[in-house]
N, C-alpha and C positions, 0 to 999 in steps of 0.2 A: 679478760680475754676479748680479743677483737672478733667481730663477726666476719663471715666469709668475704663480703665485698671489701672490707678494710684490709683483711689479710692479703687478698689478691692485689689490691692497689699498692700495698707495701712491696709485694713481690715485683710488680712492674717497675717500681722505683729502683729496685736493685739490678735491673736489666743492664747487662754489659754488652754494648753494641759490638765491641771488638771480638767477643767470644761467639757472636752470631754471624760473623762474616761469611757470606756465601750461603747462608741457611734461609730456606723458605719452607715454613712448616706451620701447620695448625694443630695445636694441642687442645683436645677436648677434655675438660675437667668435669667429672661427675662427683660432686661432693655430696655424701650421704649423711643422714642423721639430722639432728637439730640444726636448723639454719642452712641445710644443704640445698643445692641447686646445680644447674648446669652453667658452665662458663667456658669460654674458649680464649686461648691466647694465640694470636696470629703474629708470626715473626717473618719479616721480609725486609730486604734493604737495610739491615741492621737497625730495625725499629720493631717495637713490640706494642701490640694493641690488645687490650682486654675488652671482651664483650660478653654480656650475659646471654644465656641460651645455648641452643645446639648449633654446632657448626654444620655446614652442608656436607662437607667431605673431609673430616679431620684425618690427619696423618697418623696420629696416635691418640688413644683415649686412655685416660687415667681415672680409675674409680677408687675412691678412698673416702673414709669418714672425715667429717669436718675436724674432729678432734685429732685424728692421726695426721691429717694434712698440717694442722697447726703445729703438732709436735715435730714433723719433718722440717717445716720452715724455720723453727726455732733451734733446730739441731739436737733436740732431745730424743729423736727417733731417727735412726739411720734408714734411708729410703730403700737400700738394698735389703736390709734385714726385714723391713716392712713388706717388701715384695715377696721375699722368700717365705715368709710366714703367712702369706695370703691376706695381709691387711691392706695391701695395695694390689689392684688388679689392672693389668695393661692389655691393650689390644692395638693392633696396627704395627707401625714401625717402632719396635722396642728400642732401637738404637737412638731414637730421638729422645726418649725418656732419660737415657744415660747422659745426655748433654745438658740437662736442666741445671745441675749444680754449677757447671762452668758458665752457663748463660746468665744465671741469676745470683751467683755467688753463694757463699755458705752462711 
């Protein structure tokens, strides 16, 4: 299993610029549990940048365990199901969270 930095780097590699046309947003990721930490994804001008730490003013915050995040990224856990069951917690502009699958592929 890959560690959170590697998982997130792989996510950035899957970035689809055409799906992010016109989008300017900061996603704050709060990964909990073993190896967890804070990360942020900044999307602007059809580019994506990953940075460790807390964002100054994120548009949406996603709190999820490292294991559940890994399962979502690999397609073994549906993100909507995880949200509905409380395994993923969101705050801020929830519509931005719904765009992640299109922006980063499945």
